[in-house]
N, C-alpha and C positions, 0 to 999 in steps of 0.2 A: 895645595894638595887636591883641591877640587876646582873644576872649571865648569862654568854654567854653559848651557846650550847656546845662550845668546853670545857669550864670549867666543866659544869655538866657532860659531857661524861667522863671526867677524874676522876670523883668522884662517879661513879655509885656503886662502891663496898665499899665506905667509910661509916662505920656505924654511923658516926657523921652527915651525911647528910640525911635528910628526905624529900622526894619529894611528892608533892600533885598534882594530876590531877583534875583541877577545871572546866573541860568543861561542858557546860550547854547551854540550849536554852530556852529563856523565853516563847516561843510558843509551846515547846515540852519538858516538864520536864523530860521525860524518856531518852531523847537523850544522855545526859552526860554519864549515865551508859552504854548505848548501845555502844557508840564509845570507851569508856574505855575498855569494854570487848573485842572489836575488835582489840585493840592495844594501848599500852601506853609505856611511858618511863619505862625501867626495874626498878623494885623496887618501883614504884610510887603507892601511895594509892589514892583511889578516894575520893574526898571531894564533897558531894552533896550540891549544893547551897541552895536548898529549905529546907534542914533539918540540915546538919552539919554546914552550914554557916548562918543559919537564925533560928529565934525562932518562936513560935506559933503566928499565925495571929489572930487578934481580930476583924478585919474589920475597925479598927480605928488607927492601928499602922503601916500601910504601907504594901507593898507586901513582903518586906524582913526585918522584924524587927530583931534587934540584938538578938542573942541567950543568954541564961543564961551563964555568963562567966565561971562558974564552969563546966558546961556541955561541953562547947567548949574546956576548958583545959583538960577535961577527954578524949575527942575525940583525941586531939593531943597526950596525954600521952599514949593512947592505941596503938599508931603508932610509939612509940619510941622517941618522942620529949622530950628533957630536956632543961633546961635553956641555955645550951651551944650548942645546935643543930644548924646546918646550915639548914634552911628550904628553899625549893625552890618550888614555885607554878607556874603552867602554865595553859593556856587554848588555845583556837583556835579562839577567838573573840576579838582581840585587847587588851588582857591583863586585861579585866575588872573583870573577876571572880577571876583571880590570884591576882589582886590588892586588891580585897575584903579580901581574906585570909591574904595577907601581912598586910593590915591595922588592921585586927582583932587580929593578933598575937601581934602587937604593943600595941593595946588597952588593952590586958591582961598582958602586961609587958615584952614581949619577944622582943629582938632586933636583932635576928639572921636570920630574914626572908628576902627573895629576890624573885623577879619575873624573870622567864626565859625570857630573852630578845628575842623577836620574837616568843616565844611560840611554840606550837606544829607544826604549819605550817613550821617554820624554821627548826625544828628538823627533820621533815619528808623530807623536800627539800634537806637536807644535807645527807640523808640516814643514820641517826644515828640509834642505836639499838632500836628495838621495841619488845614487848612481849605481850601475852594475859594472862600471869600468874599473879594471884593475890598474892601479898606478904603476909606472915603470920603476924598477929599482933605482936607488939613488946612491951617490957616493958620500959616505960619512966616515967617521972614525971614532971608535970607542975602545979604550983599553981597560979591561976589567981590573978593578982595584978592590978586591973582595974584603968586606968587613966581616971577618969570621965571628966577631962578637955579636952579630945580629941573629945567629943561629944557635939553637940548643940541640944537642945530640941525645940520642936515647940513653946512653950510659949516664949522662948527667941527670936525666929524669929518674932513672933507676936509683942512682945514688941518693937522691933527695926524697924518695918516697917516705912518707910518714914524718918528715921534718918540715922546718919552716924556711929552708934555704932556697926553695923554688916553688912558686905558685903557678900551677898549670890552669889556664883558662880554656875551656872547651867550647868551641863555637857551634857545635851541632845542636839540632833541635832537642828540646827537653826529653822527649820520649826515647831518642837515641842515646842521650846522655845517661838516662836511667836504665838503659838496656832492655826496654820494653819491645823495641823493634829495631831491626837493622836491615835497611833496604839495599845496602851496597856491599858492605864488608861481611866476611863469613862468621865473625864473632860479634855478639852484641855486648854492650857494656861501656865502661869508661876506665880511664887510668885512676887508680885509687888516690883520693885526695884532691882530684881536679874540681874546679868550680865551673859552673855553667853560665855562659853568656851567648845565647843564640844570636848569630850574626845579624839576623833581620831586626833585632831589637834596636839596632842603630839607625834604622831607616823609617821614614814616613811611608804612607801608603803608595806614594808615587815614586818610591825608590830613591828619593833624595835623602841626604843625611839629616838627621835631627840636629838642633842647635848645639853648639859646642858646650855650652853651660850644662845642658841636660845630660849630654854624654859624660861629661866630667863627673857629675854627681853620681851617675850610675856606676861608673868604674871605681870611683872612690869608695862607694858603699860595698862593692864586690870585693875589692882588694884589701880594704881595712888597713891602710898604711903600709902595705908591702912595698919595699923599694922597687922602683919601676924596672931596674935592670935585673930583678929577680922574678919577673913575670914572663911566662912562656905561653904563647898562644898555640893552640892545636885545634884540629878538627878531624875530618876523616883522612885527609891526605895533604894538608898544608895549603889549602886554597881559601876556604871561608875564614880560616883563622886570620888571614891577611885583612879581612874587613874589620875585625875587632882591633887589629893593630893600627889600621888607618884611623879608625874612630878614636882611639886613644891619642894618636898624634894630633888629630883635629881638636881634641879636647885640651891640648897643651900638656898631655901626659906622655912625654917622650922617653924612649929608652927601652921599651919592652922588646921581647924577642919572639922568634918563630920556631916552634918545634916542627920542622919541615916534614919529617916522616909521619908524624901524627899517629892517629889510631891505627891506620892500615899497616904502619911499620911496627907499632907496638905489639900487635897481635900476631906478627909473623913468627915470634918466638913464644911457644905455648908455656914456657916457664915464667913469663912475665905475668904478674897478677892482674886480675880484672875485677872491678867493682860493679855492682848492680843495685838498683833500688833507689829510693829517695835520698 
């Protein structure tokens, strides 16, 4: 699920490897395309978070609703992905957008995706090859085989409020979790009963993932024996929650799910309760 910069550099000319640049900025949607054009890993395709990795917004389904699975499969297919491809995703903001693509490939039935450990910053720091050339589209084939069990819906979260049937893990920073500040969404706070695990807690200073044993200990302390298939990850819009999900998988704690709508979908209905404070 992780690929080192050294390993990726050794496979830049391997036709079975397909690389995706997922750089993005929640406050400047154009930034990803701009920095991709200025330089990227040779052969990497650009995956736009707002369009390629998200579906249409209705005002009630969050800031990054999941796209139509067939459309996402078609996007991958047009870039050479097949069931046997080794997919590598990277970004420059703590693996959050790369993890979103990683999770989405698993959601539609692929198991060959990985995140570039350390992402673009590590690649650049090591003076690895860069290019501004956009690779031509390639012929691949992916048929979406969606695993609906990987996703938790809002009605399931509502149903389990105050109970032990579902543990929600919020990947946002602690001050957002407590409702002290909210730089993106119109309402501050959290889902009642949620537990906080800031997604950057999984990373070292260089944005590589911490050792699996450390991650496992952290999550076991946080979850306290909760069955893994009753753990739902959320964040603001179903992006950074994927980093926590990936970290659990790396730690050998498989089976947790994603609440894809997350906080931005939760607050779309003012009747849903909001918690604040420590």
